[in-house]
Structures are given as C-alpha cells and as structure tokens.
DSSP file (Angstrom, degrees, kcal/mol; ACC not computed):
  #  RESIDUE AA STRUCTURE BP1 BP2  ACC     N-H-->O    O-->H-N    N-H-->O    O-->H-N    TCO  KAPPA ALPHA  PHI   PSI    X-CA   Y-CA   Z-CA
    1    1 A M     >        0   0    0      0, 0.0     4,-2.2     0, 0.0     5,-0.2   0.000 360.0 360.0 360.0 -46.0  -74.8  116.2  249.2
    2    2 A R  H  >  +     0   0    0      1,-0.2     4,-2.4     2,-0.2     5,-0.2   0.907 360.0  51.5 -63.3 -41.8  -77.8  115.1  251.2
    3    3 A G  H  > S+     0   0    0      1,-0.2     4,-2.4     2,-0.2    -1,-0.2   0.884 110.0  50.3 -60.4 -39.9  -75.6  113.5  254.0
    4    4 A G  H  > S+     0   0    0      2,-0.2     4,-2.3     1,-0.2    -1,-0.2   0.895 109.6  50.4 -65.4 -40.3  -73.7  116.8  254.3
    5    5 A L  H  X S+     0   0    0     -4,-2.2     4,-2.4     2,-0.2    -2,-0.2   0.901 110.7  49.3 -64.6 -41.0  -76.9  118.8  254.6
    6    6 A I  H  X S+     0   0    0     -4,-2.4     4,-2.9     2,-0.2     5,-0.2   0.925 110.5  50.5 -62.7 -44.6  -78.2  116.4  257.3
    7    7 A A  H  X S+     0   0    0     -4,-2.4     4,-2.8     1,-0.2    -2,-0.2   0.902 111.0  48.6 -60.9 -41.6  -74.9  116.8  259.2
    8    8 A V  H  X S+     0   0    0     -4,-2.3     4,-2.5     2,-0.2    -1,-0.2   0.915 112.8  48.1 -64.8 -42.5  -75.1  120.6  259.0
    9    9 A C  H  X S+     0   0    0     -4,-2.4     4,-2.3     2,-0.2    -2,-0.2   0.924 114.4  45.4 -63.7 -44.7  -78.7  120.6  260.2
   10   10 A V  H  X S+     0   0    0     -4,-2.9     4,-2.6     2,-0.2    -2,-0.2   0.930 113.6  49.3 -64.7 -45.2  -77.9  118.2  263.1
   11   11 A A  H  X S+     0   0    0     -4,-2.8     4,-2.2    -5,-0.2    -2,-0.2   0.904 111.7  49.7 -61.2 -40.7  -74.8  120.2  264.0
   12   12 A G  H  X S+     0   0    0     -4,-2.5     4,-2.3     2,-0.2    -1,-0.2   0.897 110.6  50.0 -63.9 -40.1  -76.8  123.4  263.9
   13   13 A A  H  X S+     0   0    0     -4,-2.3     4,-1.7     2,-0.2    -2,-0.2   0.893 109.4  51.3 -65.6 -39.5  -79.5  121.8  266.1
   14   14 A L  H  <>S+     0   0    0     -4,-2.6     5,-2.7     2,-0.2     4,-0.2   0.909 110.6  49.0 -63.8 -41.0  -76.9  120.7  268.6
   15   15 A G  H ><5S+     0   0    0     -4,-2.2     3,-1.3     1,-0.2    -2,-0.2   0.911 110.9  49.7 -63.6 -42.2  -75.5  124.2  268.8
   16   16 A A  H 3<5S+     0   0    0     -4,-2.3    -1,-0.2     1,-0.3    -2,-0.2   0.801 106.7  56.9 -66.0 -28.4  -78.9  125.7  269.3
   17   17 A A  T 3<5S-     0   0    0     -4,-1.7    -1,-0.3    -5,-0.2    -2,-0.2   0.440 126.2 -99.3 -84.0   1.3  -79.5  123.1  272.1
   18   18 A G  T < 5S+     0   0    0     -3,-1.3     2,-1.7    -4,-0.2    -3,-0.2   0.563  78.0 138.5  96.2   8.1  -76.4  124.4  273.9
   19   19 A F      < +     0   0    0     -5,-2.7    -1,-0.2    -6,-0.2    -2,-0.1  -0.631  27.4 162.7 -87.0  82.1  -73.9  121.7  272.9
   20   20 A V        -     0   0    0     -2,-1.7    61,-0.0    -3,-0.1    -5,-0.0  -0.874  42.1-112.4-105.5 130.3  -71.1  124.1  272.3
   21   21 A P        -     0   0    0      0, 0.0     2,-0.2     0, 0.0    57,-0.1  -0.288  32.8-128.2 -59.1 144.1  -67.5  122.7  272.2
   22   22 A T        -     0   0    0     55,-0.1     2,-0.1     1,-0.1     5,-0.0  -0.563  18.2-116.5 -89.6 158.2  -65.4  123.8  275.1
   23   23 A T    >   -     0   0    0     -2,-0.2     3,-0.9     1,-0.1     4,-0.4  -0.460  31.6-103.7 -86.1 167.4  -62.0  125.3  274.7
   24   24 A E  G >  S+     0   0    0      1,-0.3     3,-1.4     2,-0.2    -1,-0.1   0.867 122.0  58.5 -59.3 -36.3  -58.8  123.7  276.0
   25   25 A A  G 3  S+     0   0    0      1,-0.3    -1,-0.3     3,-0.0    -3,-0.0   0.806 108.8  45.2 -63.8 -28.6  -58.8  126.0  278.9
   26   26 A E  G <  S+     0   0    0     -3,-0.9    -1,-0.3    52,-0.0    -2,-0.2   0.387  83.0 145.4 -93.3   2.8  -62.2  124.8  280.0
   27   27 A S    <   -     0   0    0     -3,-1.4    -3,-0.1    -4,-0.4    48,-0.1  -0.113  31.7-170.0 -51.1 129.8  -61.3  121.1  279.4
   28   28 A A        +     0   0    0     46,-0.1   103,-1.2    47,-0.1     2,-0.3   0.168  61.9  67.5-105.8  15.4  -63.1  118.9  281.9
   29   29 A Y  E     -A  130   0A   0    101,-0.3     2,-0.3   102,-0.1   101,-0.2  -0.859  57.7-156.3-131.5 164.8  -61.1  115.8  281.0
   30   30 A R  E     -A  129   0A   0     99,-2.5    99,-2.3    -2,-0.3     2,-0.4  -0.987  26.2-117.7-137.7 149.6  -57.7  114.3  281.2
   31   31 A V  E     -AB 128 142A   0    111,-0.5   111,-2.4    -2,-0.3     2,-0.3  -0.712  32.9-168.7 -89.0 133.8  -56.2  111.6  279.1
   32   32 A V  E     -AB 127 141A   0     95,-2.4    95,-2.6    -2,-0.4     2,-0.3  -0.920   5.4-171.4-125.9 149.2  -55.1  108.5  281.0
   33   33 A V  E     -AB 126 140A   0    107,-2.8   107,-2.3    -2,-0.3    93,-0.2  -0.911  37.1 -86.7-134.2 160.5  -53.1  105.4  280.0
   34   34 A H  E >   - B   0 139A   0     91,-2.0     3,-2.1    -2,-0.3   105,-0.2  -0.402  48.0-112.9 -60.4 144.3  -52.1  102.0  281.4
   35   35 A S  T 3  S+     0   0    0    103,-2.2    -1,-0.1     1,-0.3   104,-0.1   0.712 113.8  60.0 -59.8 -22.1  -49.1  102.4  283.6
   36   36 A Q  T 3  S+     0   0    0    102,-0.2     2,-0.3     2,-0.1    -1,-0.3   0.572  76.8 107.8 -84.8  -8.2  -46.9  100.4  281.2
   37   37 A V  S <  S-     0   0    0     -3,-2.1     2,-0.1    88,-0.1    -4,-0.1  -0.548  72.0-127.7 -69.7 131.1  -47.4  102.8  278.3
   38   38 A K        +     0   0    0     -2,-0.3    21,-0.1     2,-0.0    22,-0.1  -0.466  62.8  39.6 -82.2 151.3  -44.2  104.7  277.8
   39   39 A G        -     0   0    0     -2,-0.1     3,-0.1     1,-0.1    -2,-0.0  -0.006  61.8-125.8  98.2 158.8  -43.9  108.5  277.7
   40   40 A S  S    S+     0   0    0      1,-0.1   103,-2.5   102,-0.1     2,-0.3   0.425  87.0  47.3-119.2  -4.5  -45.5  111.4  279.5
   41   41 A Q  E     -d  143   0B   0    101,-0.2   103,-0.2   103,-0.0    -1,-0.1  -0.953  56.4-165.9-137.2 155.2  -46.9  113.4  276.5
   42   42 A I  E     -d  144   0B   0    101,-2.7   103,-2.3    -2,-0.3     2,-0.1  -0.980  26.9-119.3-141.6 129.4  -48.8  112.7  273.4
   43   43 A P  E  >  -d  145   0B   0      0, 0.0     4,-2.5     0, 0.0     3,-0.4  -0.407  24.6-124.3 -64.8 141.8  -49.3  115.0  270.4
   44   44 A R  H  > S+     0   0    0    101,-2.8     4,-2.5     1,-0.2     5,-0.2   0.876 110.7  55.2 -54.0 -41.5  -52.9  115.9  269.7
   45   45 A A  H  > S+     0   0    0    100,-0.2     4,-2.1     1,-0.2    -1,-0.2   0.892 109.4  46.2 -63.1 -39.9  -52.7  114.6  266.1
   46   46 A I  H  > S+     0   0    0     -3,-0.4     4,-2.4     2,-0.2    -1,-0.2   0.910 111.2  52.4 -67.8 -42.1  -51.5  111.2  267.3
   47   47 A L  H  X S+     0   0    0     -4,-2.5     4,-2.1     1,-0.2    -2,-0.2   0.914 109.7  49.2 -59.7 -43.4  -54.2  111.1  270.0
   48   48 A S  H  X S+     0   0    0     -4,-2.5     4,-1.2     1,-0.2    -1,-0.2   0.931 110.3  50.7 -60.3 -46.3  -56.8  111.8  267.3
   49   49 A S  H  <>S+     0   0    0     -4,-2.1     5,-3.5     1,-0.2     6,-1.0   0.875 108.4  53.4 -60.6 -37.7  -55.4  109.1  265.1
   50   50 A I  H ><5S+     0   0    0     -4,-2.4     3,-1.5     4,-0.2    -1,-0.2   0.940 109.7  46.0 -62.4 -47.4  -55.6  106.6  268.0
   51   51 A F  H 3<5S+     0   0    0     -4,-2.1    -1,-0.2     1,-0.3    -2,-0.2   0.643 113.0  50.0 -75.5 -13.0  -59.2  107.3  268.8
   52   52 A L  T 3<5S-     0   0    0     -4,-1.2    -1,-0.3    -3,-0.2    -2,-0.2   0.281 115.4-120.0 -99.1   7.8  -60.1  107.0  265.0
   53   53 A K  T < 5S+     0   0    0     -3,-1.5    -3,-0.2     2,-0.2    -2,-0.1   0.853  81.2 121.2  55.2  40.9  -58.1  103.7  265.0
   54   54 A Q      < +     0   0    0     -5,-3.5    -4,-0.2     1,-0.2    -5,-0.1   0.452  69.3  53.4-104.8  -6.7  -55.7  105.0  262.4
   55   55 A A        +     0   0    0     -6,-1.0    -1,-0.2    -5,-0.1    -2,-0.2  -0.856  65.1 174.8-127.1  93.6  -52.7  104.4  264.7
   56   56 A P        +     0   0    0      0, 0.0     8,-2.5     0, 0.0     2,-0.3   0.619  58.7  45.1 -80.5 -12.4  -52.9  100.8  265.9
   57   57 A R  B    S-E   63   0C   0      6,-0.3     5,-0.1     8,-0.0     2,-0.1  -0.964  73.2-123.0-136.6 148.6  -49.6  100.6  267.8
   58   58 A W    >   -     0   0    0      4,-3.3     3,-2.2    -2,-0.3     6,-0.1  -0.300  48.4 -93.2 -72.7 169.1  -47.6  102.6  270.4
   59   59 A G  T 3  S+     0   0    0      1,-0.3    -1,-0.1   -21,-0.1    -2,-0.0   0.769 127.6  55.7 -56.9 -28.4  -44.0  103.6  269.4
   60   60 A D  T 3  S-     0   0    0      2,-0.1    -1,-0.3   -22,-0.1    -2,-0.0   0.383 122.6-104.3 -87.8   5.3  -42.7  100.5  271.2
   61   61 A G  S <  S+     0   0    0     -3,-2.2    -2,-0.1     1,-0.3     3,-0.1   0.293  75.7 138.3  93.5  -9.9  -44.9   98.2  269.0
   62   62 A Q        -     0   0    0      1,-0.1    -4,-3.3    -5,-0.1    -1,-0.3  -0.462  62.3-102.5 -69.3 138.7  -47.5   97.4  271.7
   63   63 A P  B     -E   57   0C   0      0, 0.0     2,-0.4     0, 0.0    -6,-0.3  -0.345  31.6-127.0 -61.5 139.8  -51.1   97.5  270.5
   64   64 A V        -     0   0    0     -8,-2.5    61,-0.2    -9,-0.1    60,-0.1  -0.733  20.0-166.6 -86.9 136.2  -53.1  100.6  271.3
   65   65 A Q  E     -c  125   0A   0     59,-2.4    61,-1.7    -2,-0.4     2,-0.1  -0.744   9.4-170.4-124.9  81.9  -56.4  100.0  273.1
   66   66 A P  E     -c  126   0A   0      0, 0.0     2,-0.4     0, 0.0    61,-0.2  -0.402   2.5-163.6 -73.0 151.2  -58.5  103.2  273.1
   67   67 A V        -     0   0    0     59,-1.9    61,-0.3    39,-0.2     2,-0.2  -0.999   5.0-154.9-135.7 133.2  -61.7  103.3  275.1
   68   68 A D  E     -f  108   0D   0     39,-3.0    41,-2.6    -2,-0.4     2,-0.2  -0.573  12.4-123.8-102.6 164.5  -64.5  105.9  274.7
   69   69 A Q  E     -f  109   0D   0     39,-0.2    41,-0.2    -2,-0.2    42,-0.1  -0.543  50.9 -67.3 -95.7 170.8  -67.1  107.4  277.0
   70   70 A S    >   -     0   0    0     39,-0.8     3,-1.6    -2,-0.2     6,-0.3  -0.193  42.1-118.2 -56.4 147.0  -70.8  107.4  276.2
   71   71 A L  T 3  S+     0   0    0      1,-0.3    -1,-0.1     5,-0.1     6,-0.0   0.801 116.5  53.4 -56.6 -29.7  -72.1  109.5  273.3
   72   72 A R  T 3  S+     0   0    0      4,-0.1    -1,-0.3     5,-0.0     2,-0.2   0.543  83.5 114.6 -84.3  -7.1  -74.2  111.5  275.9
   73   73 A S    <>  -     0   0    0     -3,-1.6     4,-2.1     1,-0.2     5,-0.1  -0.447  60.8-148.7 -70.2 131.1  -71.2  112.2  278.1
   74   74 A R  H  > S+     0   0    0      1,-0.2     4,-2.3     2,-0.2     5,-0.2   0.829 101.6  58.6 -64.5 -31.8  -70.2  115.9  278.4
   75   75 A I  H  > S+     0   0    0      2,-0.2     4,-2.6     1,-0.2    -1,-0.2   0.923 106.7  46.2 -64.3 -43.4  -66.6  114.6  278.8
   76   76 A R  H  > S+     0   0    0     -6,-0.3     4,-3.1     2,-0.2     5,-0.3   0.915 110.3  53.3 -65.7 -41.2  -66.8  112.8  275.5
   77   77 A Q  H  X S+     0   0    0     -4,-2.1     4,-2.1     1,-0.2    -2,-0.2   0.917 112.1  45.3 -58.9 -42.9  -68.3  115.9  273.8
   78   78 A S  H  X S+     0   0    0     -4,-2.3     4,-2.6     2,-0.2     5,-0.3   0.924 113.8  49.2 -65.4 -45.5  -65.4  118.0  275.1
   79   79 A F  H  X>S+     0   0    0     -4,-2.6     4,-3.3     2,-0.2     5,-0.8   0.928 111.6  48.4 -60.3 -47.8  -62.8  115.4  274.1
   80   80 A V  I  <>S+     0   0    0     -4,-3.1     5,-1.4     1,-0.2     6,-1.0   0.914 114.1  46.5 -61.5 -44.0  -64.2  115.1  270.6
   81   81 A A  I  <5S+     0   0    0     -4,-2.1    -1,-0.2    -5,-0.3    -2,-0.2   0.921 121.4  36.7 -64.5 -43.6  -64.3  118.9  270.1
   82   82 A D  I  <5S+     0   0    0     -4,-2.6    -2,-0.2    -5,-0.2    -3,-0.2   0.909 131.0  23.9 -77.0 -44.0  -60.8  119.4  271.5
   83   83 A V  I  <5S+     0   0    0     -4,-3.3    -3,-0.2    -5,-0.3   -35,-0.2   0.923 132.2  32.2 -94.9 -52.0  -58.9  116.4  270.2
   84   84 A L  I   <S-     0   0    0     -5,-0.8    -3,-0.2    -4,-0.4    -4,-0.1   0.747  89.2-150.0 -78.5 -22.4  -60.8  115.1  267.1
   85   85 A Q      < +     0   0    0     -5,-1.4    -4,-0.2    -6,-0.3    -3,-0.1   0.878  57.4 108.2  53.0  45.7  -61.8  118.7  266.2
   86   86 A Q  S    S-     0   0    0     -6,-1.0    -1,-0.2     0, 0.0    -2,-0.1  -0.967  78.7 -95.3-140.8 154.4  -65.0  117.5  264.6
   87   87 A P    >>  -     0   0    0      0, 0.0     4,-1.6     0, 0.0     3,-0.9  -0.442  39.5-115.1 -65.5 148.8  -68.7  117.7  265.5
   88   88 A M  H 3> S+     0   0    0      1,-0.3     4,-2.3     2,-0.2     5,-0.2   0.859 116.0  59.0 -53.8 -38.5  -69.9  114.5  267.2
   89   89 A V  H 3> S+     0   0    0      1,-0.2     4,-2.1     2,-0.2    -1,-0.3   0.862 103.0  52.3 -63.4 -35.0  -72.2  113.8  264.3
   90   90 A E  H <> S+     0   0    0     -3,-0.9     4,-2.5     2,-0.2    -1,-0.2   0.874 108.1  51.1 -67.6 -37.0  -69.2  113.8  261.9
   91   91 A V  H  X S+     0   0    0     -4,-1.6     4,-2.4     2,-0.2    -2,-0.2   0.905 109.5  50.6 -65.7 -40.7  -67.5  111.2  264.2
   92   92 A Q  H  X S+     0   0    0     -4,-2.3     4,-2.1     2,-0.2    -2,-0.2   0.906 111.0  48.3 -63.2 -41.1  -70.6  109.1  264.1
   93   93 A I  H  X S+     0   0    0     -4,-2.1     4,-2.1     2,-0.2    -2,-0.2   0.918 109.5  53.7 -64.2 -43.1  -70.7  109.2  260.3
   94   94 A F  H  X S+     0   0    0     -4,-2.5     4,-2.3     1,-0.2    -2,-0.2   0.931 110.9  45.7 -54.8 -48.1  -67.0  108.4  260.2
   95   95 A W  H  X S+     0   0    0     -4,-2.4     4,-2.7     1,-0.2    -1,-0.2   0.837 107.4  57.2 -70.7 -31.3  -67.6  105.3  262.3
   96   96 A S  H  X S+     0   0    0     -4,-2.1     4,-1.2     2,-0.2    -1,-0.2   0.925 111.3  43.9 -60.7 -43.2  -70.7  104.2  260.3
   97   97 A R  H  X S+     0   0    0     -4,-2.1     4,-0.5     2,-0.2    -2,-0.2   0.907 114.3  48.8 -68.6 -42.1  -68.5  104.2  257.2
   98   98 A R  H ><>S+     0   0    0     -4,-2.3     5,-2.2     1,-0.2     3,-1.3   0.889 107.6  54.9 -66.0 -38.9  -65.6  102.4  259.0
   99   99 A M  H ><5S+     0   0    0     -4,-2.7     3,-1.4     1,-0.3    -1,-0.2   0.837  99.3  62.1 -64.5 -30.8  -67.9   99.7  260.4
  100  100 A A  H 3<5S+     0   0    0     -4,-1.2    -1,-0.3     1,-0.3    -2,-0.2   0.731 105.3  47.8 -64.9 -20.8  -69.1   99.0  256.9
  101  101 A T  T <<5S-     0   0    0     -3,-1.3    -1,-0.3    -4,-0.5    -2,-0.2   0.343 128.1 -98.6-100.3   4.8  -65.5   98.0  256.1
  102  102 A G  T < 5S+     0   0    0     -3,-1.4     2,-0.5     1,-0.3    -3,-0.2   0.474  82.5 129.3  95.5   2.6  -65.2   95.8  259.2
  103  103 A V      < -     0   0    0     -5,-2.2    -1,-0.3    -6,-0.1    -2,-0.2  -0.817  45.1-151.6 -93.5 124.4  -63.4   98.3  261.5
  104  104 A T        -     0   0    0     -2,-0.5    -9,-0.0    -3,-0.1    -4,-0.0  -0.689  14.7-116.3 -96.3 148.2  -65.1   98.6  264.9
  105  105 A P        -     0   0    0      0, 0.0     3,-0.1     0, 0.0    -1,-0.1  -0.248  47.4 -76.7 -71.5 167.6  -64.9  101.8  267.0
  106  106 A P        -     0   0    0      0, 0.0   -39,-0.2     0, 0.0   -41,-0.0  -0.273  61.3 -90.6 -58.6 151.7  -63.3  101.8  270.4
  107  107 A P        -     0   0    0      0, 0.0   -39,-3.0     0, 0.0     2,-0.5  -0.314  42.1-131.4 -61.5 151.8  -65.4  100.1  273.2
  108  108 A V  E     -f   68   0D   0    -41,-0.2     2,-0.3    -3,-0.1   -39,-0.2  -0.914  18.0-165.0-111.3 132.0  -67.6  102.5  275.0
  109  109 A K  E     -f   69   0D   0    -41,-2.6   -39,-0.8    -2,-0.5     6,-0.0  -0.885  16.4-142.3-114.2 148.3  -67.8  102.7  278.8
  110  110 A Q  S    S+     0   0    0     -2,-0.3     2,-0.3   -41,-0.2   -40,-0.1   0.738  76.7  29.3 -84.1 -24.5  -70.6  104.5  280.7
  111  111 A T  S  > S-     0   0    0      1,-0.1     4,-2.0   -42,-0.1     5,-0.1  -0.883  77.0-112.5-135.0 163.2  -68.7  106.0  283.6
  112  112 A D  H  > S+     0   0    0     -2,-0.3     4,-2.9     1,-0.2     5,-0.2   0.907 119.1  55.3 -57.5 -42.5  -65.2  107.3  284.5
  113  113 A Q  H  > S+     0   0    0      1,-0.2     4,-2.3     2,-0.2    -1,-0.2   0.878 106.4  50.3 -60.9 -38.6  -64.8  104.4  286.9
  114  114 A D  H  > S+     0   0    0      2,-0.2     4,-2.2     1,-0.2    -1,-0.2   0.899 111.2  48.8 -66.3 -40.5  -65.5  101.9  284.0
  115  115 A V  H  X S+     0   0    0     -4,-2.0     4,-2.8     2,-0.2    -2,-0.2   0.940 112.2  48.5 -62.8 -47.2  -62.9  103.7  281.8
  116  116 A L  H  X S+     0   0    0     -4,-2.9     4,-2.7     1,-0.2    -2,-0.2   0.886 110.4  51.0 -61.9 -39.8  -60.4  103.6  284.6
  117  117 A A  H  X S+     0   0    0     -4,-2.3     4,-1.8    -5,-0.2    -1,-0.2   0.915 112.1  47.4 -63.7 -42.8  -61.0   99.9  285.3
  118  118 A F  H  X S+     0   0    0     -4,-2.2     4,-1.0     2,-0.2    -2,-0.2   0.940 114.0  46.6 -62.4 -48.2  -60.6   99.1  281.5
  119  119 A V  H >< S+     0   0    0     -4,-2.8     3,-0.6     1,-0.2     6,-0.3   0.916 112.7  49.7 -62.7 -44.1  -57.4  101.2  281.3
  120  120 A A  H 3< S+     0   0    0     -4,-2.7    -1,-0.2     1,-0.2    -2,-0.2   0.856 116.9  41.2 -63.0 -35.2  -55.9   99.6  284.5
  121  121 A A  H 3< S+     0   0    0     -4,-1.8    -1,-0.2    -5,-0.2    -2,-0.2   0.521 106.0  70.8 -91.8  -6.4  -56.7   96.1  283.3
  122  122 A T  S X< S-     0   0    0     -4,-1.0     3,-2.1    -3,-0.6   -88,-0.2  -0.900  74.8-137.5-122.6 105.8  -55.6   96.5  279.6
  123  123 A P  T 3  S+     0   0    0      0, 0.0    -3,-0.1     0, 0.0    -2,-0.0  -0.339  94.7  21.2 -56.2 135.8  -52.0   96.9  278.6
  124  124 A G  T 3  S+     0   0    0      1,-0.3   -59,-2.4   -60,-0.1     2,-0.1   0.448  93.2 148.3  85.2   0.9  -51.7   99.6  275.9
  125  125 A A  E <   - c   0  65A   0     -3,-2.1   -91,-2.0    -6,-0.3     2,-0.3  -0.350  23.5-178.4 -75.0 150.2  -55.0  101.2  276.9
  126  126 A I  E     +Ac  33  66A   0    -61,-1.7   -59,-1.9   -93,-0.2     2,-0.2  -0.988  13.7 144.2-144.9 138.8  -55.8  104.9  276.7
  127  127 A G  E     -A   32   0A   0    -95,-2.6   -95,-2.4    -2,-0.3     2,-0.3  -0.810  37.0-114.5-152.5-167.7  -58.9  106.8  277.6
  128  128 A Y  E     +A   31   0A   0    -61,-0.3     2,-0.3   -97,-0.3   -97,-0.2  -0.996  28.8 172.3-145.4 142.6  -60.1  110.0  279.1
  129  129 A V  E     -A   30   0A   0    -99,-2.3   -99,-2.5    -2,-0.3   -60,-0.0  -0.868  42.3 -67.8-141.6 170.3  -61.9  110.8  282.3
  130  130 A S  E >   -A   29   0A   0     -2,-0.3     3,-0.9  -101,-0.2  -101,-0.3  -0.275  39.7-126.8 -59.0 146.9  -63.0  113.8  284.4
  131  131 A T  T 3  S+     0   0    0   -103,-1.2    -1,-0.1     1,-0.2  -102,-0.1   0.703 106.1  60.4 -69.1 -18.8  -60.3  115.9  286.0
  132  132 A S  T 3  S+     0   0    0   -104,-0.3    -1,-0.2     2,-0.1  -103,-0.1   0.606  81.9  94.9 -87.6 -11.6  -61.9  115.5  289.4
  133  133 A I  S <  S-     0   0    0     -3,-0.9     2,-0.1     1,-0.1    -4,-0.1  -0.646  76.8-121.7 -86.1 133.7  -61.7  111.7  289.6
  134  134 A P        -     0   0    0      0, 0.0    -2,-0.1     0, 0.0    -1,-0.1  -0.424  26.8-120.3 -69.5 146.9  -58.7  110.1  291.4
  135  135 A L        -     0   0    0     -2,-0.1     3,-0.1     4,-0.0     2,-0.0  -0.738  23.7-136.7 -90.9 133.2  -56.6  107.7  289.4
  136  136 A P    >   -     0   0    0      0, 0.0     3,-1.5     0, 0.0    -1,-0.0  -0.283  38.7 -74.7 -78.7 170.0  -56.2  104.2  290.6
  137  137 A E  T 3  S+     0   0    0      1,-0.2     3,-0.1    -2,-0.0  -102,-0.0  -0.382 120.6  35.7 -60.5 141.6  -53.0  102.2  290.7
  138  138 A G  T 3  S+     0   0    0      1,-0.2  -103,-2.2    -3,-0.1     2,-0.4   0.414 103.8  87.2  92.6  -1.2  -52.0  101.0  287.2
  139  139 A V  E <   +B   34   0A   0     -3,-1.5     2,-0.3  -105,-0.2    -1,-0.2  -0.989  50.3 175.9-131.7 138.6  -53.3  104.2  285.5
  140  140 A R  E     -B   33   0A   0   -107,-2.3  -107,-2.8    -2,-0.4     2,-0.2  -0.969  30.1-108.0-139.9 159.2  -51.5  107.5  284.9
  141  141 A E  E     -B   32   0A   0     -2,-0.3     2,-0.4  -109,-0.2  -109,-0.2  -0.537  25.5-159.8 -82.8 149.3  -52.2  110.8  283.2
  142  142 A I  E     -B   31   0A   0   -111,-2.4  -111,-0.5    -2,-0.2  -101,-0.2  -0.998  18.7-123.4-130.7 135.6  -50.5  111.7  280.0
  143  143 A A  E     -d   41   0B   0   -103,-2.5  -101,-2.7    -2,-0.4     2,-0.5  -0.525  15.7-132.0 -82.8 142.4  -50.3  115.3  278.7
  144  144 A I  E     -d   42   0B   0   -103,-0.2     2,-0.3    -2,-0.2    -1,-0.0  -0.805  28.5-176.3 -90.7 130.6  -51.6  116.5  275.4
  145  145 A V  E      d   43   0B   0   -103,-2.3  -101,-2.8    -2,-0.5  -100,-0.2  -0.889 360.0 360.0-124.0 158.2  -49.1  118.6  273.4
  146  146 A Q              0   0    0     -2,-0.3  -101,-0.1  -103,-0.2    -1,-0.0   0.493 360.0 360.0 -74.3 360.0  -49.5  120.3  270.0
C-alpha cells in the first residue's frame, strides 16, 4: 500500500511539473533496429515486452538486445508513455524488483548517437531515437503497429 501511495504521489508531482505523456501523433521518437533484424513492423505489445526483457528472442531465434535512453531524456519519457503505457516511476519500480531477481535492465545510452552506435554494432539490437537524427549505415527504422 505504501509503495503504491508513493508512486501516486511521485506521478502526481511529475504531472504537476509538466511531465505529461505525449500522444502518438506528437511522438518525437522512432524505433530503430540493427540492419539484420527481419521485418518492417513490430506490434506495440511485443515492443513493450522487449524493453521489459520479457521477450528475449526475435522470431528467427536471434537474441534481442534492447537499449534505453537516459531517464531524463524527453525521448525516453515519450517512449515509455506510448509503448510501455506506464508512468516512468512504475517502470523504475518494475526494474528494482527484477534486479532483485538477477534480471538487469537494458543498457542506457546518454545520446541518440550513442544509441545508434550501439544498434549498428550489435546484432539483434533495438532502440529509439529522435525523429530528426539521420540513421547511419547498419541501422534502420521499424514501424510500430497495434
């Protein structure tokens, strides 16, 4: 009960501070994958499972390697609201519990360029970056579908 009350208070404080989830139409990010990942679309539910490390492999059996942005990143805030459909504080609580069982969260990169470098260099990688950044060789965009 107390943890839930804290989460509600923190979420309320974030809302009061102007941290309002964006709608899909306002999305400032795009999902990117290593060029060897098959497919051009990904269902939102699968994408959520990947970033919560509940889907460890792609359809072809290759390991999935998700990469996150900084907790302070507006792109991450938008991604979490749109894809995970949870307040950031709930995601942090989720990872605190998972880490207690030995499951680590995806690595965190500080910039779009760092995410793109990781995705380009890591077979099976998936991340998200600003819509305005050009994609390097070895990285391509993948569409989110319902």
